[in-house]
N, C-alpha and C positions, 0 to 999 in steps of 0.2 A: 336157433339156440342162442342163449345168452352169450355175449362176446365179452370176455374179461378185458381185452385190449381197449374196447370202447369205454369201459368203466375207468380204466387208468387215464385215458385221454381226457375224459370229462373232469376227472378229479384234478389233473394237472392244469387244465384250463382255468379252473376255479381256484387254483393255487392253494389247495388243501392237502394236508397230510392225511394218511390213512386214519390216524386217530381222530383228527378233526372231522373227517367225513363220517366216521362211525358215530361220533357224538351227535352230529346234525341229523343223521338218518335214524338215530335211536337203535343202532345195531351194535353188537359186540365188535371190538376192534379186530379180533381174530376172524370173525365172519367176513368182514370187508377184505382183510388180507387174503383169505382163502379164495374169495370170489375173484379178486384181481389176479391171483396166480392160476385160476382155472381149476382149482382142486375139486370143486363140486358145483352143481347147478344151484341157483338161488332158490330159497323156499318161497312159498306163496306170500305175496305182499312185500317182500324185501326189495324187489326191483322198483316198485312204486315208491318206497321210502327213499331209496337212493336217488331216484329221478326227482323227487320233491326236494331233497337236500341239495342237489346239484342244479336244480332248475333246468333240467334237460328232459325232452320227451322220452317216454319209456321206449318208444320204437328205436331210438338211437342206439340202445344197448343190444339190439338184435340185428344190427347191420353187419355186413362183412367186415373183415379186418380193415382198419384205417390204413392209409398210406404210411409206410414206415420210412421216415426220413432218417437216413444215416447221418448222425450228428457230425461225424468227421467230414462229411461232404458239404456241410452248411457253413457259409462264411458269415461270421458274426462280427459286428463292430463292438468294441469294449468287452470282449469275451471275459477278460480277467476280472472285470468289475461286476459281472453278473452273478446273482445268487442262483442256487440250484432251482428254486421255484420260478425265477424269471426265465431261466433257460428252458425249463420244461414247458412253461406256459407258451413261450414263443414257438418252440418246436411243435407243440400241439396245435397252435394257430396255423402253422404251415400245413399240417395234415388236413385241417378243416378247409383251408384255402384250396388244396388240391381236390377235395371233394366238391367244392363249389365250382371250380373250373371244369370238372368232369361233367357236371350238370349243364354248364354253359356250352361245352363242346358238343353235346348232343343236339343242340338247337342252333348254334351259330358256327360259321367258319371264321375263326380268328386269324389274324396275320401270323405267319410262321417266322421263326427266328432267322434274322439276317445278320448274324454275328460272325466275326472272324475268330479262328482259333489262334490266339496270340501267345500260347503257352511257351513258345520258343523264345519270345522276346524278353530280354532282360532289362531293357530301357523303357520305363513307363511312358516317357514323352514320345518315343518312337511308336509305341503301341497306340497311344491316344491319337497321334497323327495318322497312323494307318487306318484306324477305324473311322475317323473323320473323313478321310479320303474315300473309303469304301462306301460311306453313306452320302457322299457328295456334299459335305457341309462346308468345305473350304475352311476359312478362318473366322467366319462370322459368329457372333454370340448366339447362344441357343435360347430361343424365346420360351419354350416349354419342354423341359427335360423329360417330364413324365410322358407327354404326348409323343415326343421323339422316340422314346424307347418302346412305347406301345405300338407305334406304326412299324417298328422293325421287329415286332414279334415277341417282345419281352412282356411277361404277364406280371402285373403289379397289383398288390393288395395292401391295405392298411394293416398296421400292427398297432391297434389302439390300446397300447399299454402305457399308462401314465407313469412312466419311469424314465429317468435319464440314462439308465444303464443299458437299455436295449434300443440302440439307434436304428438298426436295420439289419436284415440278413438276406442272403441270396443263395440259390442252389440251382443245379440242373437236375431234371428228372424226365426220363423218357424223351430226351432230345428237346425238351422245353425248358426255357429259362424263366426263373421266378425271382421277384424282389418283393420283400415285405418292408414297409416303411413306417417308422414311428412318427406320426404327424403332430405330436404334441410339441415338437421343437419348432424353431423359427422356420419360415419358408426357405431362407437361405441355407440353413443347416440341412433341411430335407433335400434340397437340390444337390448339395455336395454329397450327402449320403447316397443319393441315387447314382451319381457319377462314380462314387467309391465302389458301390456294389457292381456297377457295370464293369469296372476294372477287374474285380474278382471273376466275373463271368467269362471275360475274354482272356485274361492272363493266367487264371489259376484253376481252370476247369479240370485239369488232370493232376492237380497238385497233391491229391490225397487228403490227409488231415489238414483242415483249415485252422485259422486262428494264430498262425505263426506271425510274430511281429514283423518279420521281413515282408510277408505278404501284405500286412496292413500298411506298411510304409509304401510299398509299391502301389497299392490301391489308392492311397492318398495322393501320391504323386501323379498317377494316371488321372484322377479326378481333377486335380488342379490344372493339368495341361489340356485335358479335354474341354474343360469349361473356359479356361483362359489361355488360349494358344499364344505361344511366344511372339510370333510376328505381329499379331493383332495388338497385343498388349504393348509391345515396345514402340509400335508406330502410333498408338493412340494416347498413351500416358505422357503428358508433358513434363518438362523439367522447369523449375525444381519440383520434386515430388513431395508435396506437403500432405498433411492430414486431409485438407480439403480436396486435394486431387484424388486421394484414395477413396474418399466418400463419394465423389462423382464417378470414379471408375467402377466401384462396386455395383452401382446401379446399372451400368452397361452390361456387365458380365453376370449380374444376378447372383452374387456370392456375398458372404459376410465380409465386413470390413477387415477383420483379422486375416481371413483367407486371402483377400486381395493384397494386403500388405506383405504377407508371407510369400506370395507368388512374385511380387515385385522384388523381394530380396533374392529369391531363387534365380530370377532372370537377370540379376545384377543391376537393376534399375536404381535400387537404394542400397546403401552400405549397411553393415551390421549395426553400426551406431545409429544410423537414420531409422532403421527398422525398429530398434528398441525404443527410440524416442517416439516414433509414430504409435507403437503399441501402448506406451504409457499414456499418451494423450487420448487414444481411442478408449482405453479403459476408464479414464477420467470422465469421458463423455457417455459412458454406459454401454460401450460396444463389446465389452468382454463377456457380459452375461446376456446380451440381447442385441437387437438391431433397431434402435430408435427410429431410423428412417428406412424401414424394411420394404421389400418388394411384395407383390401380391402372391398368395399361395397358389401353386400350380394345380391344375385340374386334369382329371383323366379325360381322354378323348373316347376311349372304348366304353366305359361303364355308362355314361349318359345315353349313348346310342342303344346299348343293350337293354337298359331299363325302360327307355322310351318304347322300344319295340314290344317288350313284354307288357308294358302298361296298356298299350293299344290293344293287346289281346286279353286284357283284364287279368293279367298275372301280376300280382303285387309282391313286394318283398316278403310279406308274411306267407304268401303261397310258396315262394322259393324255399323259405326256411322249413315250411311244413313238408315239402317234397324231400328235402334233405334230412328231415328228422333232427334238425338242430334248433336251438333257441334263436328267436329273432334277434336278441341282443348280440349273439355271436356273428350272425350275418351282417348286422349293422356295423360291428366293429371292423369286419374285413373290408367294408366299403367306405368306412368313415372318412370324410373329407375328399375321397375320390369321386363320390357321387352324393354329396351332402346337400341335396336339394329335394323338395317334396316331389313325389312321383307325378302329381298332377301338373307340375310346372316344367317337367322335363322337355316337353315339346316346344317350349318357348326359347330354349337355348339354341344358339346357332348350331347347325348340323356340323358334326365333326367330319373332317375330310378323310373318312375311312370307309372301306367297303366291308360291311358285315352281311353275310349271305345266310338266310334262313334255310 
């Protein structure tokens, strides 16, 4: 039977109002509204019109109910700045991501979550230190934050929304942890966003409604201390701490120059006056809106291996999209930058140090 929830999901992914969809599909606005509310079954031909207007396969609208993400349990960055369309599109992407991982889980054994429940911890620095110890990281810089989280069972997908308002979001579902990242930002910003969402996953799993400013500040602090541990920073950053020192330090810890300067102020290595002076000079050099001397964008360890194995079995991304009854562009957006290499070249990449069992 036609599933009205699928129609709502596709409409929100395309960021369309009911009126705009009705105009595209050449249907009455009331008809679209009634279909979304499940008041009646669609007439002959109307599903095809909706599918064409949304560029979704007709079969998508006859699938079971999509995963219902309780928005209160989803941690968003910049929630207050998001429009309703951006919020709904992101939540809908999360639902499609769960559908994709369901397909993958039928074929591969992925790493299971190895996270601590640190919801009792009120000090983000202590929480960051506890998780580093649990994962045996010591105080060394993290070379690939994405890969680290994947090896410890966190499922990561892209959020290919070309907007600055949706940085990232995360949630728990069925004892699995998920992070969606907006990779249109600088690599340094994406690394920090990843650590920020990790903070939410370990510190705020049982916090109820997300989006509280206190939670956001705690996640920011967790990210800073997880990426730039106190002892390592204080032992490595020389005095006097100039702008040039900050720019060298950011390369070691793979963070933005502004984040590096802020952490140095937090740790007491620079005074408030020095911090402001450093920020002014960094802004003058273009570091407020970007990273002129940036680091390389991180890559997934999981997805190249998965796609390589599927490619060897002659299963392409188009085949995956067809199995899922979703548009290929939706699949590509979920994997964008995580596995942004041609399928025929996947085998040439160094094998990731992960065990994926068919």
